[in-house]
N, C-alpha and C positions, 0 to 999 in steps of 0.2 A: 587503559585497564589499571586498576589499583590493586595491589597485592601486598601481603606482609611476608617478609623473609626472615627466617631464623638463621643468622650467620654466627659462626664461631667468633669469639671475641677478637682473636688475632686478625681474622679476615675483615671484620667490621672496622677495626682500627685502621687497617691498611686502606680500605676504601675511603674512610673519612679523611685520611691524610692525603690521598690522591685528589680527592675532591677539593680540599682546602688549597692544595698546590695549584690546581687548575682554576681556582676561583669560582667554582660552582658548587651546587648542593649535591648531597649524597645520591639522590635519585637520578640526577643527570649522569653522575659517574657510573652508577650501576648499569644504566642503559648503555652507556658507551662501552663498558667492559663486556657486557653481554653481546653487543654487536661485534666486537673484536673477536670474542671467543667463537661466535657462530661463523664469522668469516674464515677463521682458521680451520674450523671443522668442515667447511664446504670444500676445501682443497685437500683431497685425500692424502697427497704426499706430505702435507703439513700437519696431518691429524695424528701423527704418532705421539706416544707419551713424551718422548724426548722433545719433539717440536713444541708441544703444548707447554711443557715445562719451561723451555727457553722463552717462549712468548710471555709466559706469566711472570718470569723473573726479570728479564731484560738485562740483568747484570749477573755475571758469573765470575768465579775466581779462576785464574789461570793456574793449573796444577803445578807447572814448573816454576813460575815466578811468585805466585801468591798474590799477584796484582789483579785488580778488578778489570773485567772485560765486558764492555757494553755490547749486547747482542741487538742488532737492528734488523728489521724485516727487509727483504730484498727490494722493496719499493722505496725505502728510506733515501733521502737526498744524498747521504754520505756515499752511497754506492755509485753515484754518477759524478761525484766531484773529483777534480784532479788533486794531486798531492799539494800543488801550490795553493789551491783554493782552501784545502783543509788547513794548511799551515797559516794562511792569512786569517781564517776564522779563529783558529787557536790564538793567534797573536792579538786579534781584536778582543777576544774574550778576556785574555789576561790583562790587557790595557783597561778594559771596562772594570774588571775586578780591582785593579790598582786605584782607579779613579773613585770607585765606591768606598774603598778603605780610607782614602784621603778626604772623603766627603766632598769631592769636586763633581761638577755636573758631567754627565756622560756625553760623549760626542756621538751623534748619529747622523 
């Protein structure tokens, strides 16, 4: 089906940015976002306004520290990882960032 959507400028910009980050076109991004939104709505306990807001943002600010907090869905891999696995992933990411800054090849 082909359709035309009239999106607010801020929403259209956000969708375009997500599509560019994912390396695909805007239409693919819109379809994926619609699928995610419908999946959330199909789970009644997840369909509250707060839950929908969390899924839409993915990043919130901790009111006590002011630091960003990444909100992940319950099925995200992070929920099944051990502390050691998380720390190893963090270390690997930091090393990759250092290599990129030094313009050296990444180790994989």
